[in-house]
N, C-alpha and C positions, 0 to 999 in steps of 0.2 A: 378514555385517557389520552392526553396529548403530550405528557412528559413524565419520565420516571427519574427520580433523583439518582445521582451516582453513588450515593452512600446509603447505608441501612442502619446507621447509628447516629443519634444526636447526643451531644455531650454538653456538660456544664463547662464553664470557663476553667475549672480546675481539673477537667478531664474525666469527671465522673459520668458514667453512662446514664442518660435520662430516658432514652428511647432506643429499643433494640429489635428491629425487625429481622436481623440476621439470625437471632436465636430461634426463630420459628421456620426457618427455611426447610426443615425436615418435612413440613406439611406439604411441600410441593413435589415430593418424590413419587406421587401417584400410588402410594401404598394405603390400603384400608386397614386401619388399626382396630383390633378387637377390643382394646381398652378404651376406645373413644366411641361414644354414641354416634351413629352415622349422621344424624342431623347436626350435631355439634361439629363434627369434622367438616361437613359441607360448609357450614357457616364460617368455620375457622379458615378454610381455604379461600372463601370469598373475601374475607377480611385481610387477606394478604395483598390485595390490590393497594398499591402504594404510589401516590403521585398526584399530578395535577389533572383535573378534569374540567372540561368545558360543559356547562349545564345549559346556558343560553348563549348562542354564538356571539362572541365579542362583548358580552355583558356580564354574565354570571359564571363564576368559577368556584371550584372547591379543591382544597388540598386534603386528600384522604390518606389514612394510614399513618398519621403523625401523632396520634393520641387516641383516647377512647372515643371522642367525638370528632366530627368533621368541622373544619373551619371554612367559611364561605367568604368570597370576595365579590362584591358588586362594583362594576366599573362605572364610576360617576364621571361627571364632566371634568373634574380636576384630579381625582385620585381614587383610592379604594375605600369602599365602605365595608368594614370587616364585621361579619356576623359570627358570634360565638368563638372567642379567641382561645379555645382549648383549656387544658388544665394547668400547664406550666409555661412560663415565659420563654423557656428555651425552645420548646416545640413550636410555640406560636411564632417566635422570631424566625425559626428555620423555615416555617411555611411561608411567611411574608417574604423572606429573602429568596425562596425558591420561585415564587410566582413573579417577583420582580426580575429575577434572572431570566426567566422564560419569556415574559411578555413586556418587559421594559419597566423601569423603576417609576413608581407613582407613590405620592405621599398617602398616608392614611387620613381620610377626611372625616370619618365617623366610625364609631364602634357601636354595634347593636348587640345586646345580650338578651337571649330568648328567655332564660329562666334561671332560677336560683341554685342550680346544682353546679358544683365547682368545676366540673369538666367543661363547662360552657363559659366560664368567665375567669378562671384562675390564671390564665396566661396573658391577661390584658396588658401587663407591663412589658410584654415582648413586642407589642405592636403600637403602643402609644406612650408618650411621656405624660405623667400626671400633671406637670406644669402646663402643658398645652390644653389639658382638660380644664384645669382651674381657671385659666384666663379666657376660656371660651373658644379657643382655636379649633379644638376637636371635640364635638359632643359625644358623650356616652349615653346611650338610650337604653332603658330597661322597663319592664312591666311594673305596674303598681304592686307594692309589697316586696319588691326585690330585696332591698337592703335588710329589712326585718328578717326575712327567711334565710338570706345568705349568711347573715351573722349568727342567727340562732342555730343553724345547722352546722356551720363550719367553724364557728368560734366557741360559742357556749357548749355545744355538744361535740366539738371538733375532735378532741383527743379520743373520746370513747368511740366515736363513729369511725375514726381512722383505724383503730385497733380491730373493730368488728369488720371493717372492709377487708383486712388481710384474710379473714376467715371466709367472708362472703365470696371473694374472687380468687382466693388461693394465690395471691400475687407473689408470695415468697417461695412458692414451689418452683422446682426446676422446670424449664421449658422442654417438655418431652411428652410422648404419648401416655406417660404415667404421672404427669404433673400438670403444669399450666398449659392449656391449649388455646383458650380464647375467652373473651368476655361478652360474646354474642353481639352487642351493638358496636363493638370495636375490639381491637386486638388486646389491649391492656390499658392501664392508666399510667401516664407519664410520671416518672419519679423525679420531677424537677421542682422549680421554685414557683409556688402558688402565691398569687397576690390578689388584691381587690382595690379598685378605684371607684369611689362612689359615683353613681350616674349623675350627669348634669341635667338630664331631662327624663322625666318619668311619664310613661303613657298611663294616664289616670282615667280616661274615659273607656267605656266598653269597646268602642271603635273610634280610632283617631287617625286622621290623615295628616301626614307630614311630607315635606320635600327636603331632601338632603343631597347636596352636590348634584342637583338636577334629576335626582331619582325620586319618583313618587312612590310612597309607601302607605298602605292602609293597615294599621296595627290593630289587632283584636286581642284584648285581654282575655285570658282563659284561666282564671285562678282555680286552684283546687283540682287541676287535671293531672298531667304527668309530674308536675311540680306545684307546690302551693302558690308560686308566683310564676306565671308563664304567659307567653303571647305568640300568636301567629302573625304572619305578615303577607300581604298580597301586593304584588307589583303590577299595577294595571298596564304600564307601558309594555311589559313583557308577557302579560297574561300568565304569570308564574306565582304559585302559592308556596309559601315556606311555613311549615308546620312545626318547626323545632323538633321536639321529641314527642309531640302529641300524636304523630303518626310515625311508626317505625316498622321495620320488617320482622319484628320479634314480638313476643307476648310481653305486655307491660307487667311489672311487679305491682301487686297491690300493697304488699308489705315487704320491705327490704330488710335483710338480716343486719345491715349496718345501722338501722334505726332511723331512717328517714321517715318523715310524716307519712302515715298511712293514706293511700289514695282511696277515695270513696267511689267504687265502681257503679253505684246507683245514682250518684249525683248528676 
């Protein structure tokens, strides 16, 4: 970690709290809680890491602890290539503002979306203007099948899945040793404004090489894995592999209580 933000809450314009790490500070008191499984408590403490991380020196950065997912920034020749702009525009904007404050302001030159789950694309309007995408100034890149699955899961089935999500994650419970503790891959889901901008470029081949803002990327479509539309990316210049959520430090769900498409573990 190279920088910690001076705040622990992210707000909407009207003052509504979108993200609140302050409400989990009790996890850092060093107490072992009998009401929390030890493995869950360990993961919950690890997910209290909150700030800007340097992954590849002077090239790849992540802002962690601003939402359920992490947002990644690749330093191109002219600006930032943003990978997975979180769930809400407020948390995505806060992450972009924070990295610009710490490392110098740079424009967003592209957005790459790894897969069709909302915590990886819903904050896109916090980092890019749709008009810039429409006129080709800022490309939005996504895997084949992205729009079909993003819409079917978050629009057609959106209301039902959101209600089930409250039960799956217990997000309406109080933040306490007897309530909401963590969500394993991240602390919680941001309660902000979720949006969608259609991709301007689809990775349609099994493996496709592209160059954006001086950064070479080899994109590998991996449909039917952690999400029905998903892709990995290899950065040959940095010898760095980005696996989206195909590789995580937790056990993957085969079936989620919220009703996402079942993953086939034998495929």
